[in-house]
C-alpha positions as CSV (number, residue, x, y, z in Angstrom):
1,M,3.2,10.3,4.1
2,K,5.9,11.6,4.8
3,R,6.4,8.6,7.2
4,N,9.7,8.7,7.7
5,A,9.6,12.3,8.7
6,R,7.0,12.4,11.8
7,S,8.7,9.5,13.7
8,A,10.0,9.6,17.1
9,A,13.8,9.5,17.4
10,A,15.2,6.3,16.8
11,A,16.0,4.0,19.7
12,V,19.6,2.6,20.6
13,G,18.2,-0.6,19.7
14,V,17.0,0.0,16.5
15,A,20.5,2.0,15.7
16,A,22.0,-1.2,16.3
17,L,20.0,-2.8,14.4
18,A,21.0,-0.7,11.2
19,I,24.2,-1.5,12.0
20,V,24.0,-5.1,11.7
21,A,21.4,-4.7,8.2
22,G,24.4,-2.7,7.1
23,C,27.6,-4.9,7.7
24,S,25.5,-7.6,6.1
25,S,23.9,-9.1,2.8
26,S,20.1,-8.5,2.2
27,T,19.9,-12.0,0.4
28,P,17.1,-14.0,2.9
29,T,19.0,-16.8,4.7
30,T,16.9,-20.0,4.6
31,T,17.7,-23.0,6.6
32,S,14.6,-24.9,5.6
33,T,13.0,-26.0,3.0
34,A,10.3,-28.3,4.2
35,V,6.8,-27.5,4.9
36,P,5.5,-28.5,7.7
37,T,1.9,-28.4,8.6
38,L,0.8,-25.9,11.2
39,T,-1.7,-26.2,14.2
40,G,-3.1,-24.8,16.4
41,D,-3.1,-21.0,16.7
42,C,-0.4,-21.1,14.1
43,A,-2.4,-23.0,11.8
44,Q,-3.7,-19.6,10.2
45,Y,0.0,-18.9,8.8
46,Q,-0.4,-22.3,7.0
47,P,0.0,-20.1,3.3
48,Y,3.2,-18.6,4.4
49,A,4.8,-22.1,6.1
50,G,8.0,-24.0,4.5
51,H,10.6,-21.0,4.7
52,S,12.0,-21.3,8.5
53,G,15.2,-20.2,9.1
54,S,15.0,-17.5,6.5
55,T,15.4,-13.4,7.3
56,V,13.9,-10.8,5.3
57,T,15.4,-7.7,5.8
58,M,12.7,-5.0,5.6
59,F,13.9,-0.9,5.1
60,G,11.5,2.4,6.0
61,S,11.0,5.2,7.6
62,I,9.1,4.5,10.7
63,L,11.2,4.7,14.3
64,S,10.8,3.9,17.7
65,P,8.0,4.1,19.2
66,E,6.2,3.4,16.2
67,S,8.3,0.7,15.1
68,D,7.8,-1.2,18.3
69,S,4.1,-1.8,17.6
70,M,5.0,-2.8,14.2
71,N,7.4,-5.4,15.2
72,T,5.0,-6.6,17.7
73,S,2.3,-7.1,14.7
74,W,4.1,-9.6,13.1
75,A,5.8,-11.4,16.3
76,D,3.3,-14.7,15.8
77,F,3.7,-14.8,12.1
78,T,7.6,-15.3,13.0
79,K,6.8,-17.8,16.1
80,C,4.5,-19.3,13.8
81,T,6.4,-19.6,10.3
82,G,10.3,-19.2,11.7
83,I,10.6,-16.0,9.4
84,K,12.4,-13.5,10.8
85,I,11.7,-9.8,9.9
86,Q,14.9,-7.5,9.8
87,Y,13.4,-4.1,10.2
88,T,15.8,-0.9,10.1
89,G,14.8,2.2,10.4
90,S,16.0,5.8,9.1
91,N,15.1,9.6,9.5
92,S,17.1,10.0,6.4
93,F,15.1,7.4,4.9
94,E,14.5,9.5,1.4
95,Q,18.4,9.5,1.1
96,D,19.0,6.5,2.1
97,L,16.9,4.0,0.4
98,P,18.5,5.1,-3.3
99,V,22.1,4.7,-1.9
100,K,21.1,1.5,-0.9
101,V,19.6,0.3,-4.4
102,N,22.1,2.1,-6.5
103,G,25.0,0.5,-4.3
104,G,23.8,-3.3,-4.8
105,N,22.8,-3.2,-1.1
106,A,19.0,-3.3,-1.3
107,P,16.7,-4.3,1.4
108,N,14.6,-7.3,0.4
109,L,11.6,-4.8,1.1
110,A,10.9,-1.2,1.6
111,I,8.5,0.6,3.1
112,I,7.7,3.7,0.7
113,P,6.1,6.5,2.0
114,Q,5.9,8.4,-1.1
115,P,4.9,7.3,-4.7
116,G,7.3,9.7,-6.8
117,L,10.0,8.0,-4.6
118,L,8.0,4.6,-5.7
119,S,8.5,5.5,-9.3
120,Q,12.1,6.4,-8.9
121,M,13.2,3.3,-7.6
122,V,10.9,1.5,-10.4
123,K,13.2,3.5,-13.1
124,T,15.9,1.6,-11.6
125,G,14.7,-1.7,-12.4
126,T,15.5,-3.1,-9.4
127,V,11.9,-3.2,-7.8
128,K,10.4,-6.6,-8.0
129,K,6.8,-7.4,-9.3
130,P,4.7,-8.5,-6.3
131,P,3.8,-11.8,-6.2
132,A,0.3,-13.5,-7.0
133,G,-0.5,-14.1,-3.3
134,T,-0.2,-10.0,-3.7
135,V,-2.2,-9.4,-6.4
136,T,-4.9,-11.5,-5.3
137,N,-5.3,-9.2,-2.3
138,E,-6.1,-6.2,-4.9
139,A,-9.4,-6.5,-3.9
140,N,-8.3,-5.4,-0.2
141,W,-7.8,-1.5,-1.7
142,N,-10.3,0.7,-3.7
143,E,-8.7,1.2,-6.9
144,A,-7.0,5.2,-6.1
145,W,-4.6,3.6,-3.5
146,K,-3.8,0.5,-6.2
147,G,-3.1,3.3,-8.2
148,Y,-0.5,5.2,-5.8
149,G,1.0,1.7,-5.7
150,S,1.5,1.5,-9.4
151,V,3.8,3.1,-11.8
152,S,2.7,3.4,-15.9
153,G,-0.3,1.5,-14.7
154,T,1.8,-1.5,-13.4
155,F,1.3,-2.7,-9.8
156,Y,4.1,-3.0,-8.0
157,A,3.8,-2.1,-4.5
158,A,0.7,-3.1,-2.1
159,P,-0.8,-0.6,0.3
160,M,0.3,-0.6,3.8
161,S,-1.3,2.0,5.9
162,A,-3.2,4.9,5.5
163,N,-3.4,8.2,7.6
164,M,-5.5,11.5,8.0
165,K,-3.8,14.6,7.6
166,S,-6.9,16.8,7.9
167,L,-7.2,16.9,11.7
168,V,-5.8,19.7,14.6
169,W,-4.9,18.5,18.1
170,Y,-6.2,20.3,21.2
171,S,-6.9,20.0,24.5
172,P,-10.6,19.6,25.2
173,K,-10.1,20.5,29.0
174,Y,-8.4,23.8,27.7
175,F,-11.6,24.2,25.8
176,A,-14.1,24.1,28.0
177,D,-12.2,26.0,30.7
178,N,-11.9,28.8,28.3
179,G,-15.4,28.8,26.5
180,Y,-14.3,28.1,23.3
181,T,-16.1,25.4,21.0
182,V,-14.5,23.2,18.4
183,P,-14.8,25.5,14.9
184,T,-16.6,24.1,12.0
185,T,-15.5,26.3,9.4
186,W,-12.3,28.1,8.4
187,A,-13.9,31.1,9.6
188,D,-15.0,30.0,12.8
189,M,-11.2,28.9,13.2
190,M,-9.8,31.8,12.3
191,S,-11.9,34.0,14.6
192,L,-11.0,31.5,17.6
193,S,-7.4,31.4,16.9
194,A,-8.1,35.5,17.4
195,K,-9.8,35.2,20.8
196,M,-7.0,32.7,21.9
197,A,-4.5,35.3,21.2
198,T,-5.9,37.9,23.1
199,K,-6.1,35.9,26.1
200,M,-3.2,34.2,26.0
201,T,-0.3,35.6,27.7
202,G,3.7,35.0,28.0
203,A,4.9,31.8,25.6
204,A,1.4,30.5,25.4
205,K,-0.4,31.2,21.7
206,P,-3.3,30.1,19.9
207,W,-1.1,27.7,17.5
208,C,2.4,25.8,17.9
209,G,4.0,23.7,15.1
210,G,7.4,22.3,14.4
211,I,9.0,21.0,11.1
212,G,12.2,19.6,12.1
213,S,12.8,16.2,10.7
214,G,16.8,15.6,10.0
215,T,17.0,15.4,6.7
216,A,13.1,15.4,6.2
217,S,12.8,18.9,7.5
218,G,10.0,20.8,6.0
219,W,7.5,17.8,5.0
220,P,5.1,18.9,7.8
221,A,4.8,22.4,6.0
222,T,4.5,20.8,2.9
223,D,0.7,19.8,4.3
224,W,-0.2,22.8,5.7
225,L,0.0,24.2,2.3
226,E,-1.6,20.9,0.4
227,E,-4.8,21.3,3.1
228,V,-5.1,25.0,2.1
229,V,-4.8,24.1,-2.1
230,L,-7.2,21.4,-1.4
231,G,-9.7,23.2,0.5
232,S,-9.6,26.1,-1.3
233,F,-10.0,25.2,-4.7
234,G,-10.5,21.4,-4.3
235,G,-9.6,18.1,-6.3
236,Q,-8.8,19.3,-10.1
237,V,-6.3,22.5,-9.1
238,Y,-4.9,20.3,-6.4
239,D,-4.5,17.2,-9.2
240,D,-3.0,19.7,-11.7
241,W,-0.6,21.1,-9.2
242,I,1.0,17.4,-8.8
243,S,1.5,17.1,-12.1
244,H,2.8,20.7,-12.6
245,K,-0.2,21.8,-14.7
246,V,-0.5,24.2,-12.2
247,K,2.7,25.6,-11.0
248,F,3.7,26.9,-7.4
249,S,4.3,30.4,-9.0
250,D,0.5,30.0,-10.5
251,P,-2.2,32.4,-9.1
252,Q,-4.1,29.5,-6.4
253,I,-0.8,28.2,-5.0
254,Q,0.2,31.7,-4.5
255,T,-3.0,32.6,-2.9
256,A,-3.1,29.2,-0.9
257,M,0.5,30.2,0.6
258,K,-0.6,34.0,1.6
259,T,-3.4,31.9,3.6
260,V,-0.4,29.7,5.1
261,A,1.1,32.6,5.8
262,D,-1.8,34.7,7.3
263,W,-2.5,31.6,9.8
264,L,1.1,30.0,10.5
265,Q,3.3,32.5,10.2
266,N,1.6,35.2,12.2
267,P,3.4,36.5,14.9
268,A,0.7,36.9,17.3
269,W,-0.5,33.3,17.0
270,V,2.7,31.1,16.6
271,N,5.1,29.6,17.9
272,G,2.8,28.1,21.3
273,G,5.7,27.2,24.0
274,Y,8.7,27.8,21.7
275,G,9.2,31.7,20.7
276,D,8.4,33.3,17.7
277,V,7.6,32.2,14.0
278,K,11.3,31.2,13.0
279,T,11.6,28.6,15.6
280,I,8.8,26.6,13.8
281,A,11.8,25.6,11.6
282,T,13.8,24.5,14.6
283,T,11.7,23.1,16.6
284,T,10.8,19.1,15.5
285,F,7.8,17.8,14.5
286,Q,7.5,15.2,17.4
287,N,7.9,18.0,20.1
288,A,5.7,20.7,18.6
289,G,2.4,19.7,20.1
290,L,3.7,19.0,23.8
291,P,2.9,22.5,24.4
292,I,-0.6,22.0,24.6
293,L,-0.3,19.9,27.5
294,K,0.8,22.6,29.3
295,N,-1.7,25.0,28.3
296,Q,1.0,26.9,26.2
297,C,-0.5,26.4,22.5
298,G,-4.1,26.1,21.6
299,M,-4.2,24.0,18.8
300,L,-2.1,22.0,16.5
301,Q,-2.0,20.8,12.7
302,Q,-1.3,17.4,12.4
303,A,-2.2,13.7,11.3
304,S,-3.4,11.3,13.0
305,F,0.0,9.2,13.5
306,Y,0.9,12.4,15.8
307,E,-1.0,10.2,18.3
308,A,2.3,8.2,18.7
309,Q,3.8,11.2,19.9
310,W,1.8,12.1,23.2
311,P,4.0,10.8,25.9
312,K,2.9,7.4,27.6
313,G,0.0,7.5,29.5
314,T,-1.8,10.7,27.9
315,K,-5.8,10.1,27.8
316,V,-6.7,11.0,24.2
317,G,-10.5,11.3,23.6
318,P,-13.1,14.0,23.9
319,D,-12.6,13.9,27.7
320,G,-8.8,13.5,27.8
321,A,-6.0,15.5,27.6
322,V,-6.1,15.7,23.9
323,F,-8.1,15.3,21.0
324,A,-8.7,16.1,17.8
325,F,-11.1,17.4,15.1
326,K,-11.7,17.6,11.4
327,L,-9.8,20.4,9.8
328,P,-12.5,22.6,7.9
329,A,-12.5,23.1,4.3
330,V,-11.0,27.0,3.6
331,S,-13.7,27.2,1.4
332,P,-17.4,25.7,2.2
333,S,-17.9,25.0,-1.8
334,V,-15.4,22.1,-1.3
335,S,-17.4,18.8,-0.1
336,T,-15.1,18.0,2.7
337,P,-11.7,18.0,1.7
338,V,-9.7,15.0,3.3
339,E,-5.7,14.7,2.8
340,G,-4.0,11.5,3.5
341,G,-1.1,9.6,3.1
342,G,0.1,5.8,3.5
343,E,3.0,3.7,2.6
344,F,3.5,1.1,0.1
345,V,5.5,-2.1,0.4
346,T,8.2,-2.7,-2.4
347,A,10.4,-5.8,-3.3
348,F,14.0,-5.6,-4.5
349,A,13.7,-9.4,-3.8
350,D,11.7,-12.5,-4.9
351,D,12.8,-15.1,-3.0
352,P,10.3,-17.2,-1.3
353,A,10.6,-16.2,2.3
354,T,10.4,-12.1,0.7
355,Q,7.3,-13.0,-1.0
356,A,5.7,-14.6,2.0
357,V,6.5,-12.0,3.9
358,Q,4.5,-9.4,1.0
359,N,1.4,-11.7,0.9
360,Y,1.0,-11.9,4.9
361,L,1.8,-8.0,4.8
362,S,-1.1,-7.4,2.3
363,S,-3.5,-9.6,4.1
364,P,-6.6,-8.1,6.4
365,E,-5.0,-10.6,9.3
366,W,-1.8,-8.6,9.3
367,A,-3.5,-5.5,9.5
368,N,-6.0,-6.5,12.2
369,S,-2.8,-7.4,14.3
370,R,-1.1,-4.1,13.7
371,I,-4.5,-2.4,14.8
372,K,-4.5,-4.9,17.9
373,V,-1.5,-3.2,19.2
374,A,-0.8,0.2,17.6
375,S,-3.6,3.4,18.8
376,G,-3.1,6.2,16.0
377,W,-2.6,3.6,13.3
378,V,-4.8,3.2,10.3
379,S,-5.2,0.6,7.8
380,A,-5.7,1.0,3.8
381,N,-7.1,-2.4,3.5
382,Q,-10.7,-2.3,3.1
383,K,-11.2,-6.2,5.0
384,V,-10.3,-5.3,7.8
385,D,-12.1,-5.5,10.9
386,Q,-13.7,-2.0,11.7
387,T,-14.9,-3.1,15.3
388,L,-11.2,-3.4,15.9
389,Y,-10.9,0.5,15.5
390,V,-11.4,1.5,19.6
391,D,-9.1,4.6,19.9
392,P,-11.2,7.6,19.1
393,V,-9.0,9.2,16.2
394,D,-8.4,6.4,14.8
395,K,-12.2,6.2,14.3
396,I,-12.5,9.5,13.1
397,S,-9.6,8.8,10.6
398,A,-11.5,5.9,9.1
399,K,-14.7,7.6,9.5
400,Y,-13.1,10.4,7.1
401,L,-10.6,8.4,5.0
402,A,-14.2,5.8,3.7
403,D,-16.7,9.0,3.4
404,P,-17.6,8.3,-0.3
405,T,-18.8,12.1,-0.7
406,A,-15.1,13.5,0.7
407,T,-12.9,15.7,-1.5
408,F,-9.9,12.6,-0.9
409,R,-6.1,13.2,-2.0
410,F,-3.0,11.5,-1.3
411,D,-0.3,14.1,-0.3
412,A,0.7,16.1,-2.8
413,S,4.4,16.5,-2.2
414,D,4.5,12.5,-2.0
415,A,2.9,12.1,-5.2
416,M,5.3,14.7,-6.7
417,P,8.6,13.7,-8.6
418,A,11.0,12.8,-5.1
419,A,13.0,15.7,-6.5
420,V,10.9,18.2,-6.1
421,G,8.0,16.7,-3.4
422,S,10.8,15.1,-0.8
423,G,13.4,17.6,-1.9
424,A,13.4,21.0,-2.9
425,E,9.9,21.4,-1.8
426,W,11.2,20.8,1.5
427,K,14.1,22.7,1.6
428,A,12.0,25.3,0.5
429,M,9.7,25.4,3.4
430,V,12.4,25.5,5.8
431,D,13.5,28.7,4.1
432,W,9.9,29.9,4.3
433,F,9.4,29.1,7.5
434,G,13.4,29.8,9.4
435,S,14.8,32.6,6.9
436,G,11.6,34.5,6.0
437,K,11.8,34.0,2.1
438,S,9.4,35.6,0.4
439,I,6.3,33.3,-1.0
440,P,7.1,34.2,-4.7
441,E,10.9,33.1,-3.5
442,V,9.8,30.2,-2.3
443,A,7.9,29.3,-5.0
444,K,10.6,29.9,-7.7
445,A,12.7,27.5,-6.0
446,I,10.6,24.9,-6.0
447,D,9.4,25.3,-10.0
448,A,13.2,25.5,-10.9
449,A,13.5,22.0,-9.5
450,W,11.0,20.6,-11.4
451,P,12.4,17.8,-13.6
452,T,12.2,18.3,-17.6
453,S,11.3,14.9,-18.1
């Protein structure tokens, strides 16, 4: 879920926290070993008690405003147990985490959004296997999610969140005012785009987009390609692509890249509110959809988590300023293609306080607390209270992510080797959109980066 990439710019407080974290050891401090009996509202946290005064460091790619709700979600846990969770977010998480780990300054916990990066970290020998309490919670996730948190069949990291990538954001009012209806097929969506293009003037275009995201720039374009590969050819080709049995230079992926180019590199269709096609490479993904609020952009393909980027007070819903619809399949032969992403709590320490936090974050109780404070957030935990989802986009996401008939797949670039998925491919996407490199050139550069073993 390229979570790192999708978060808003870090607040000054988060930056200050990063400085403090960088200057201190990641080893938790414990001032009390007695196990108190928790009462009242705190009684629910009894399984995690006995480590008051401990500080558990956590590193991830989630930045403000999303990290604000995350900190709020465990505030009662901290108040009742006395365990402080010191979270630091970075917009260059994928690069920073290996440096910290290899330099002996690993955090106690890391929120890793890429199975490929998880595998890379496990190979360093520094990742700790989860405690019994977390393992017991395996029943909270389906086998697919547990598999994404495993390496070579060994379970290492509990799923934390899930997100639905296969959404298109739009303005219901703008659609209604212009007589547009939400498309349910790819052909309808292309026809709508062409129709919009004939009516829009000035800076307004049918589509807007941005792939700028600091050192993670390029990741939104990998999502566009993944959506088209899955929606065109189905799960098997998608899986073979992840394992490199199907290369970027192979006909299916070349065809998918051509489809993406016809869609989001069409100069008549993009980049609403910002400029020409090349501005997609320099526009941040956080700002990409804002022209929708000014009627300068008709649609934005972006995940459910984009909801956190709309300005405070923006009403989201079928009668709101913005809403989202399910991205249609490119080919009608593919049954409800759904691309998702997620994050996994990974431990680099196994002291009791760290394990208590791991156990709590793998529980439905924590997931429920996060749902209550965060719109645009969906849990990978199947035992959450579904009635807590009141946000309309969260309801759409939960519906499709749990659909047993859907062709669901995890974000491909996140599942590929880190050197490719969060390295060469991100860079190649920036070159493709920003420098106008050809499809064969882009494919060749990514294939060349694939590890030989």
